[in-house]
C-alpha positions as CSV (number, residue, x, y, z in Angstrom):
1,M,-163.5,-6.4,18.3
2,A,-164.0,-9.4,16.1
3,T,-161.9,-9.5,12.9
4,T,-162.9,-13.0,11.6
5,K,-165.9,-11.8,9.5
6,K,-165.1,-12.1,5.8
7,F,-165.2,-8.7,4.1
8,T,-165.3,-8.1,0.4
9,P,-164.9,-4.8,-1.4
10,S,-168.1,-3.0,-2.7
11,K,-166.3,-2.2,-5.9
12,T,-162.9,-2.7,-7.5
13,G,-161.1,-1.3,-10.5
14,F,-158.0,-0.2,-12.3
15,I,-156.7,3.1,-13.4
16,K,-154.2,3.5,-16.3
17,V,-151.1,5.5,-15.5
18,E,-147.7,6.3,-17.1
19,N,-149.2,7.2,-20.5
20,D,-151.5,4.2,-20.2
21,T,-148.6,1.8,-20.1
22,R,-149.2,0.6,-16.5
23,Q,-152.1,0.1,-14.2
24,I,-152.9,0.6,-10.5
25,Y,-155.5,-1.7,-8.8
26,W,-157.9,-0.4,-6.2
27,E,-160.7,-1.6,-3.9
28,Y,-163.4,0.3,-2.1
29,F,-165.4,-0.8,1.0
30,G,-168.6,1.3,1.5
31,E,-171.3,3.1,-0.4
32,G,-169.7,6.6,-0.6
33,E,-171.6,8.0,2.3
34,K,-168.9,8.1,5.0
35,E,-165.5,9.7,5.3
36,V,-162.8,7.6,3.7
37,V,-159.7,6.0,5.3
38,V,-156.9,4.8,3.1
39,F,-154.6,2.0,4.4
40,L,-151.3,2.4,2.7
41,N,-149.5,-0.9,1.9
42,G,-146.2,-1.9,3.5
43,L,-143.3,-3.0,1.3
44,A,-144.5,-6.6,0.9
45,M,-148.2,-6.1,1.3
46,L,-151.2,-6.0,-1.1
47,T,-154.8,-5.0,-0.7
48,K,-155.9,-8.3,0.7
49,S,-153.3,-7.9,3.5
50,W,-155.7,-5.4,5.1
51,Y,-158.9,-7.5,5.1
52,R,-158.6,-8.5,8.7
53,T,-158.0,-4.9,9.6
54,V,-160.9,-3.3,7.7
55,P,-163.4,-4.1,10.5
56,F,-161.6,-1.9,13.0
57,L,-162.9,1.1,11.2
58,H,-165.6,0.0,8.8
59,P,-168.5,0.6,8.6
60,D,-168.0,3.8,10.6
61,Y,-165.6,4.8,7.7
62,D,-165.4,3.8,4.1
63,I,-162.1,2.1,3.3
64,L,-160.0,2.6,0.1
65,L,-157.1,0.3,-0.7
66,Y,-154.7,0.2,-3.6
67,D,-151.6,-1.7,-4.7
68,Y,-148.4,0.1,-5.7
69,F,-146.3,-1.1,-8.6
70,G,-144.8,-4.5,-7.8
71,Q,-147.7,-5.5,-5.6
72,G,-150.9,-7.5,-5.9
73,E,-152.8,-6.7,-9.1
74,S,-151.0,-3.6,-10.1
75,S,-148.3,-3.6,-12.8
76,Q,-145.1,-5.4,-11.9
77,E,-142.6,-4.4,-14.7
78,N,-138.9,-4.4,-13.8
79,E,-138.7,-0.6,-14.3
80,P,-138.1,2.2,-11.8
81,Y,-140.8,3.0,-9.2
82,Y,-141.1,6.4,-7.5
83,I,-142.7,7.1,-4.1
84,N,-144.0,10.5,-5.1
85,R,-145.8,9.0,-8.0
86,M,-147.3,6.3,-5.8
87,A,-148.8,9.2,-3.9
88,D,-150.0,10.8,-7.1
89,Y,-151.7,7.6,-8.2
90,L,-153.8,7.6,-5.0
91,I,-155.2,11.0,-6.0
92,E,-156.0,9.6,-9.4
93,V,-157.8,6.7,-7.8
94,M,-159.7,9.1,-5.5
95,D,-160.8,11.1,-8.6
96,E,-161.9,7.8,-10.3
97,V,-163.9,6.8,-7.2
98,G,-165.3,10.3,-6.5
99,V,-163.6,10.9,-3.2
100,E,-162.5,14.4,-2.3
101,K,-160.6,13.9,0.9
102,V,-159.2,10.9,2.8
103,H,-157.5,9.9,6.1
104,P,-154.3,8.1,5.0
105,I,-152.8,5.6,7.4
106,G,-149.2,4.7,6.5
107,V,-147.3,2.1,8.5
108,S,-143.7,1.2,7.5
109,Y,-143.2,1.7,3.8
110,G,-146.8,3.0,3.5
111,G,-145.7,5.9,5.8
112,F,-143.3,7.2,3.0
113,I,-146.3,7.3,0.7
114,G,-148.3,9.1,3.4
115,A,-145.5,11.7,3.9
116,E,-145.5,12.4,0.2
117,L,-149.3,12.8,0.3
118,G,-148.8,15.4,3.0
119,R,-146.1,17.2,1.0
120,L,-147.8,17.1,-2.4
121,H,-151.5,16.8,-1.8
122,Q,-152.4,18.1,1.7
123,D,-155.5,19.8,0.3
124,R,-156.9,16.3,-0.3
125,L,-156.3,15.1,3.3
126,H,-158.4,15.3,6.4
127,T,-155.6,13.9,8.6
128,L,-152.4,11.9,8.2
129,T,-151.2,9.0,10.4
130,L,-147.6,7.8,10.2
131,S,-145.8,4.9,11.9
132,G,-142.5,3.3,11.4
133,I,-140.8,5.8,9.1
134,L,-138.3,8.7,9.2
135,L,-138.0,12.0,7.4
136,T,-134.3,12.6,8.0
137,R,-131.2,11.1,6.4
138,E,-129.8,8.5,8.9
139,I,-126.7,6.4,8.1
140,L,-128.1,3.4,10.0
141,F,-131.2,3.4,7.9
142,Q,-129.0,3.7,4.8
143,M,-127.1,0.6,5.9
144,Y,-130.3,-1.3,6.4
145,H,-131.4,-0.2,2.9
146,D,-128.2,-1.3,1.3
147,I,-128.1,-4.7,2.9
148,S,-131.7,-5.3,1.9
149,L,-130.8,-4.7,-1.7
150,R,-127.9,-7.1,-1.5
151,F,-130.2,-9.8,-0.2
152,Y,-132.8,-9.1,-2.9
153,H,-130.1,-9.4,-5.6
154,S,-128.9,-12.7,-4.2
155,T,-129.8,-16.4,-4.7
156,D,-133.1,-17.9,-3.4
157,E,-131.2,-19.6,-0.6
158,V,-129.7,-16.3,0.6
159,F,-133.0,-14.6,0.1
160,D,-134.6,-17.2,2.4
161,I,-132.1,-16.4,5.1
162,Y,-132.9,-12.7,4.7
163,T,-136.6,-13.3,5.3
164,Q,-135.7,-14.9,8.7
165,Y,-133.6,-11.8,9.5
166,L,-136.5,-9.5,8.4
167,Y,-139.0,-11.2,10.7
168,E,-136.6,-11.2,13.6
169,K,-136.2,-7.4,13.1
170,T,-139.9,-6.6,12.6
171,F,-141.7,-7.5,15.8
172,G,-141.4,-6.6,19.5
173,E,-140.8,-9.1,22.2
174,D,-144.3,-9.7,23.3
175,I,-145.8,-10.6,19.9
176,S,-142.6,-12.5,19.0
177,R,-143.2,-14.8,22.0
178,K,-146.7,-15.5,20.9
179,I,-146.0,-16.2,17.2
180,Y,-142.4,-17.6,17.3
181,G,-142.4,-21.0,15.7
182,E,-145.0,-22.3,13.3
183,A,-147.1,-19.1,13.1
184,M,-144.1,-16.9,12.3
185,E,-142.8,-19.4,9.9
186,R,-146.0,-19.5,8.0
187,G,-145.9,-15.7,7.6
188,R,-142.3,-15.7,6.6
189,F,-142.8,-18.4,4.0
190,K,-145.7,-16.5,2.5
191,F,-143.4,-13.5,2.1
192,Y,-140.7,-15.7,0.6
193,D,-143.0,-17.5,-1.8
194,R,-144.7,-14.3,-3.0
195,Y,-141.4,-12.8,-4.1
196,K,-138.9,-15.5,-4.7
197,D,-139.5,-15.4,-8.5
198,K,-139.9,-11.6,-8.6
199,K,-137.4,-10.2,-6.2
200,Y,-136.9,-7.4,-8.7
201,C,-140.2,-5.9,-7.3
202,L,-138.6,-5.6,-3.9
203,V,-135.5,-4.1,-5.5
204,R,-137.6,-1.5,-7.4
205,L,-139.7,-0.7,-4.3
206,T,-136.6,-0.3,-2.2
207,E,-134.7,1.7,-4.8
208,A,-137.7,4.1,-4.9
209,Q,-136.5,5.3,-1.4
210,D,-133.3,6.8,-3.0
211,P,-135.0,9.7,-4.7
212,F,-137.2,10.2,-1.7
213,F,-134.2,10.8,0.5
214,E,-132.3,12.7,-2.2
215,N,-135.2,15.2,-2.2
216,I,-134.8,15.5,1.6
217,D,-131.1,16.2,1.0
218,Q,-131.9,18.9,-1.5
219,D,-134.7,20.4,0.6
220,P,-134.4,19.6,4.4
221,D,-137.5,21.7,5.0
222,A,-139.6,19.8,2.5
223,Y,-142.1,18.6,5.1
224,R,-142.2,21.6,7.4
225,N,-145.1,23.1,5.4
226,V,-147.3,20.1,5.9
227,M,-150.1,21.6,8.1
228,T,-152.3,18.5,7.9
229,P,-153.0,17.2,11.5
230,T,-150.5,14.3,11.8
231,L,-150.5,11.5,14.3
232,I,-147.2,9.7,14.7
233,L,-147.5,6.3,16.4
234,T,-144.1,4.8,17.4
235,G,-143.4,1.3,18.7
236,E,-141.0,1.7,21.7
237,Q,-139.3,-1.5,20.6
238,D,-139.1,-0.7,16.9
239,R,-135.6,-1.8,15.7
240,A,-136.3,-1.3,12.0
241,I,-136.8,2.5,12.5
242,P,-135.8,3.2,16.1
243,P,-137.9,5.6,18.2
244,W,-135.2,8.3,18.3
245,Q,-135.3,8.5,14.5
246,Q,-139.1,8.7,14.4
247,S,-139.1,11.4,17.1
248,K,-137.4,13.7,14.7
249,M,-140.6,13.8,12.6
250,A,-142.4,15.5,15.5
251,E,-139.9,18.3,15.2
252,I,-140.3,18.6,11.5
253,L,-144.1,18.3,11.0
254,P,-145.6,21.5,12.6
255,N,-149.0,20.1,13.3
256,S,-148.1,16.7,14.7
257,R,-148.3,14.6,17.8
258,Q,-146.2,11.6,18.6
259,I,-147.5,8.8,20.9
260,M,-145.1,6.0,22.0
261,V,-146.7,2.6,22.0
262,P,-145.3,0.4,24.7
263,D,-144.3,-3.3,24.3
264,C,-144.4,-2.9,20.6
265,G,-142.1,-3.2,17.6
266,H,-142.4,-2.0,14.0
267,M,-146.0,-3.1,13.2
268,T,-147.9,-1.0,15.7
269,Y,-151.4,-1.7,14.4
270,M,-150.8,-5.5,14.6
271,E,-148.9,-5.7,17.8
272,R,-150.9,-3.3,20.0
273,P,-154.4,-3.1,18.5
274,D,-155.7,-2.2,22.0
275,I,-153.8,1.1,21.8
276,F,-153.5,1.7,18.1
277,W,-157.1,1.6,17.1
278,P,-158.8,3.6,20.0
279,T,-156.1,6.2,19.6
280,L,-156.6,6.4,15.9
281,R,-160.4,6.6,16.1
282,A,-160.2,9.5,18.5
283,F,-157.8,11.3,16.2
284,L,-159.9,10.7,13.1
285,K,-163.0,11.9,14.9
286,A,-161.3,15.1,16.2
287,K,-159.3,15.8,13.0
288,S,-156.9,17.5,15.4
289,V,-153.8,16.5,17.4
290,E,-155.7,17.8,20.4
291,F,-157.8,14.7,21.3
292,E,-158.4,12.4,24.1
293,V,-158.8,8.6,23.9
294,E,-162.1,7.4,25.2
295,S,-161.6,4.8,27.9
296,A,-163.0,1.3,27.0
C-alpha cells in the first residue's frame, strides 16, 4: 500500500482544559461518516508523525489525532502531566468533534493512554489495540524509567548520547540493518533537535508514568474490568518492553488476544506493516478478539 500521498486533515482545532489554562490540539481526517480510529502518540511524537500512517486505514475509517501536553501544538508548560487526564482529554476532543465511539491504537507511550481509556472510558470504545507497554510493576522498567530521567536532566551533550542509546534500543535487527547509518541518524537528530531546548517536556511526560504505576500498586486489579475487545501486538525482539512483560497483559485483560510479531522490535506498526495492518484491520472489522486475518 502506497504511503507517499500527502494527506491533510479535514479539520483541526483546540480544546481548552485545566480551567481554560491549557489547550489540546487535535486533527480529524474524514467527513464524520465512518467509524473513527485514534492513533495515540508515542513519547516524542506529534500529530504529523502519523501522516504517513493515515493511508493504511483511511478512507475506510476516519482518523482522529491529538497532541498530549509537551507535544506538537498542545500546551508545553513545565508543570505536571497525568496519563489519566490525557485519556480524559481525548473524550473532550471526541465530544467537540461529535464522535461517540473510537478504536484507539496505542503503541509505546500511547499504549498507556489507551490502557487508561479502557479503564476509565470503555463505554466510548469499540475496540482497543495496545503494543509495547506493560500493566504490571517491573523493576527493569523502573530502571529504564529512572535512567531516562537522568539523561533528560543532563547537558545537551549527554542528552545527545542518550538519543543514540534510545534508537539502539527501539528497533529490531531487520529494520536496524536497513536504516542504520544516515537514515537512523536523521531520525535521531530530529528527536534531539525537537527536544534539546525543552527536555522538561520529556521529563514531565516520563514522570506522568509514576502515578500510573502507583495506581497499579494501589489496585492491582484496576484493568481486570476492561471488557473492551483488546488486541495486544508484541514485537518478539522488543527490548524496551520485553515480550514476557507484555504477555502479562493478556492475563490481566479479560477480553484480550496477544499476537507475537516476528522479526520486530518496539515499533510494531513501522517494522512489520505486512503483519500489523492486516491483523489490525481484521480486528477492527470483527470488533472481537475472535477474528481471522484475510490472506493477501
